[in-house]
Residue frames relative to the residue before (quaternion, step in Angstrom):
aa qw qx qy qz dx dy dz
M 1.0000 0.0000 0.0000 0.0000 0.00 0.00 0.00
S 0.2741 0.7699 -0.5377 0.2073 3.58 1.05 0.56
G 0.7604 0.3640 -0.2746 0.4625 3.53 -1.12 0.66
I 0.6073 0.5333 -0.3562 0.4690 3.61 1.27 -0.02
A 0.3658 -0.7205 0.5475 0.2173 3.55 -0.77 1.05
R 0.0657 0.7990 -0.5929 0.0760 3.56 -0.80 0.98
N 0.0461 0.7819 -0.6184 0.0644 3.54 -0.93 0.91
R 0.0868 0.7982 -0.5864 0.1073 3.56 -0.19 1.26
T 0.0255 -0.8041 0.5935 -0.0223 3.56 -0.83 0.98
R 0.2338 -0.7282 0.6185 0.1805 3.55 -1.27 0.31
R 0.2782 -0.7637 0.5639 0.1466 3.56 -0.63 1.15
I 0.2473 -0.7623 0.5821 0.1376 3.56 -1.07 0.72
R 0.3679 -0.7104 0.5616 0.2112 3.52 -0.90 1.00
P 0.6557 -0.5124 0.3705 0.4126 3.60 -1.18 0.41
T 0.6397 0.5315 -0.3332 0.4443 3.62 1.10 -0.56
G 0.5508 -0.6183 0.3943 0.3986 3.58 1.26 -0.21
K 0.5693 0.5785 -0.3884 0.4363 3.59 1.27 -0.13
P 0.4946 -0.6615 0.4569 0.3302 3.61 -0.93 0.77
A 0.3454 -0.7102 0.5748 0.2140 3.54 -1.06 0.79
I 0.7660 -0.3345 0.2605 0.4833 3.56 -1.23 -0.38
D 0.4757 -0.6432 0.5178 0.3031 3.58 -1.04 0.82
T 0.1498 -0.7610 0.6192 0.1229 3.54 -1.19 0.52
I 0.0706 -0.7755 0.6265 0.0341 3.53 -1.16 0.58
T 0.3847 -0.6997 0.5443 0.2572 3.56 -0.98 0.76
A 0.1444 -0.7918 0.5914 0.0492 3.54 -0.71 1.11
L 0.2273 -0.7737 0.5796 0.1176 3.54 -1.06 0.76
A 0.1350 -0.7426 0.6498 0.0902 3.54 -1.04 0.83
A 0.1494 -0.8531 0.4993 0.0268 3.57 -0.66 1.06
S 0.0196 -0.7556 0.6528 0.0504 3.50 -1.34 0.41
A 0.5544 -0.6451 0.4142 0.3238 3.59 -1.01 0.81
V 0.0144 -0.8152 0.5787 0.0155 3.56 -1.01 0.78
S 0.8255 -0.0763 0.0600 0.5560 3.64 0.98 -0.63
I 0.3641 -0.6904 0.5753 0.2445 3.54 -1.35 0.23
T 0.3138 -0.7530 0.5476 0.1861 3.59 -0.87 0.93
Q 0.6998 -0.4729 0.3290 0.4223 3.57 -1.31 0.20
E 0.6626 0.5102 -0.3121 0.4508 3.63 1.08 -0.59
N 0.4889 -0.6785 0.4127 0.3609 3.61 1.27 0.19
T 0.5236 0.5712 -0.4521 0.4418 3.57 1.03 0.80
M 0.4591 -0.6831 0.4983 0.2725 3.55 -1.12 0.68
T 0.1737 -0.7204 0.6567 0.1400 3.54 -1.04 0.81
R 0.2119 -0.8042 0.5510 0.0685 3.53 -1.02 0.80
K 0.4190 -0.6128 0.5948 0.3085 3.50 -1.24 0.54
T 0.1032 -0.8163 0.5668 0.0405 3.58 -0.81 0.92
N 0.2444 -0.7071 0.6427 0.1650 3.50 -1.33 0.49
T 0.2036 -0.7960 0.5625 0.0925 3.56 -0.80 0.99
I 0.0156 -0.7661 0.6425 0.0055 3.53 -1.04 0.89
E 0.2995 -0.6946 0.6099 0.2364 3.55 -1.25 0.38
L 0.0753 -0.8169 0.5709 -0.0326 3.52 -0.70 1.16
E 0.3201 -0.7317 0.5673 0.2008 3.56 -0.79 0.99
L 0.1711 -0.7916 0.5833 0.0621 3.55 -0.79 1.08
P 0.4210 -0.7188 0.4892 0.2585 3.59 -0.77 0.98
A 0.6451 -0.5457 0.3828 0.3737 3.55 -1.18 0.64
E 0.6163 0.5644 -0.3529 0.4208 3.61 1.02 -0.73
F 0.6546 0.4958 -0.3106 0.4786 3.59 1.03 -0.77
I 0.6337 0.5220 -0.3206 0.4724 3.59 0.98 -0.85
E 0.6681 0.5049 -0.2941 0.4607 3.59 0.91 -0.93
L 0.6262 0.5302 -0.3301 0.4667 3.60 1.01 -0.80
C 0.6691 0.4929 -0.2960 0.4709 3.58 0.89 -0.93
E 0.6608 0.5071 -0.3059 0.4611 3.58 0.91 -0.91
A 0.6430 0.5300 -0.3207 0.4504 3.59 0.99 -0.83
D 0.7302 0.3989 -0.2224 0.5082 3.57 1.10 -0.70
G 0.4746 -0.7153 0.4110 0.3068 3.59 1.29 0.06
V 0.5865 0.5356 -0.3782 0.4756 3.57 1.11 0.71
T 0.4587 -0.6810 0.4885 0.2952 3.58 -1.07 0.62
P 0.5976 -0.5552 0.4265 0.3907 3.59 -1.14 0.52
E 0.6049 0.5752 -0.3488 0.4261 3.59 1.05 -0.73
I 0.6596 0.5023 -0.3083 0.4665 3.61 0.91 -0.88
V 0.6545 0.5125 -0.3138 0.4588 3.59 0.94 -0.89
L 0.7040 0.4663 -0.2727 0.4611 3.59 0.82 -0.99
R 0.6457 0.5044 -0.3243 0.4727 3.61 0.94 -0.81
G 0.6512 0.5215 -0.3129 0.4540 3.59 0.97 -0.83
F 0.6719 0.4857 -0.3030 0.4700 3.58 0.91 -0.88
I 0.6408 0.5185 -0.3243 0.4641 3.58 0.94 -0.87
A 0.6665 0.4973 -0.3019 0.4663 3.59 0.91 -0.90
D 0.6486 0.5087 -0.3203 0.4669 3.60 0.96 -0.83
L 0.6798 0.4968 -0.2917 0.4539 3.59 0.86 -0.95
A 0.7470 0.3944 -0.2099 0.4924 3.58 0.95 -0.90
G 0.4365 -0.7151 0.4489 0.3106 3.60 1.27 -0.09
I 0.3021 0.7727 -0.5025 0.2431 3.57 1.09 0.70
M 0.1392 -0.7900 0.5960 0.0367 3.54 -0.70 1.16
N 0.2156 -0.7543 0.6086 0.1192 3.56 -1.15 0.69
W 0.1058 -0.8394 0.5328 0.0193 3.55 0.12 1.31
A 0.5503 -0.6265 0.4472 0.3237 3.59 -1.02 0.85
A 0.6788 0.4922 -0.2915 0.4605 3.60 1.00 -0.75
N 0.7863 0.1334 -0.0605 0.6003 3.58 1.22 -0.40
P 0.0195 -0.8702 0.4923 0.0093 3.60 0.68 1.11
R 0.4204 -0.6798 0.5488 0.2448 3.52 -1.24 0.61
Q 0.3323 -0.7491 0.5411 0.1888 3.57 -1.05 0.75
D 0.6299 0.5913 -0.3241 0.3854 3.59 1.22 -0.29
G 0.5699 -0.6493 0.3646 0.3474 3.62 1.24 0.08
Y 0.5674 0.5913 -0.3954 0.4149 3.61 1.22 0.06
S 0.2103 0.7544 -0.5991 0.1665 3.56 -0.90 0.99
S 0.4819 -0.6687 0.4888 0.2858 3.54 -0.90 0.97
N 0.4241 -0.7045 0.5156 0.2407 3.56 -1.18 0.62
G 0.7570 -0.3278 0.1882 0.5329 3.59 1.25 0.00
S 0.6919 -0.5105 0.3252 0.3937 3.53 -1.29 0.35
D 0.6396 0.5136 -0.3386 0.4610 3.62 0.97 -0.73
E 0.6563 0.5101 -0.3057 0.4644 3.56 0.98 -0.86
R 0.6208 0.5264 -0.3407 0.4705 3.61 1.04 -0.73
R 0.6600 0.5039 -0.3055 0.4660 3.59 0.92 -0.88
M 0.6869 0.4830 -0.2925 0.4575 3.61 0.88 -0.91
A 0.6208 0.5239 -0.3438 0.4711 3.61 1.04 -0.71
Q 0.6656 0.4858 -0.3007 0.4801 3.60 0.94 -0.86
D 0.6209 0.5350 -0.3392 0.4618 3.61 1.02 -0.75
Y 0.6414 0.5191 -0.3159 0.4684 3.58 0.97 -0.88
Y 0.6603 0.5313 -0.2937 0.4422 3.56 0.85 -1.06
E 0.6996 0.4566 -0.2632 0.4824 3.57 0.90 -0.93
R 0.6436 0.5312 -0.3312 0.4403 3.61 0.98 -0.82
V 0.6338 0.5103 -0.3301 0.4784 3.59 1.03 -0.74
G 0.4732 -0.7079 0.4080 0.3293 3.55 1.15 -0.60
Y 0.2980 0.7955 -0.4907 0.1936 3.60 1.21 0.20
P 0.6588 0.5140 -0.3492 0.4241 3.67 0.84 -0.74
Y 0.7216 0.4552 -0.2364 0.4650 3.59 1.17 -0.49
W 0.4523 0.7214 -0.4348 0.2932 3.60 1.26 -0.14
K 0.6983 0.4831 -0.2884 0.4424 3.60 0.99 -0.71
R 0.5834 0.6053 -0.3639 0.4011 3.61 1.22 -0.23
């Protein structure tokens, strides 16, 4: 996972108990090609509070929250990571079935219709 920006913190409540984990998530869009034939992307950074249940699920499955979120974002947005033009931001679809299921989820929740 070299080359992937990651910033995970744990906030502490005044009682000393850990609060919700946060992770910096990146949303990317293509902007230029570098000399090494890799795509550089303009990114938008958000801070997202992740509930303990999500962290525990990821830990139980031996995967980081960052990998899960990047994979879902890539599947939903149809982001491909081609060998001839690799991405440096860590986003890559997990496959055609996963892209279809992510889009099905997005539509079933109704996100495309919220602005109407």
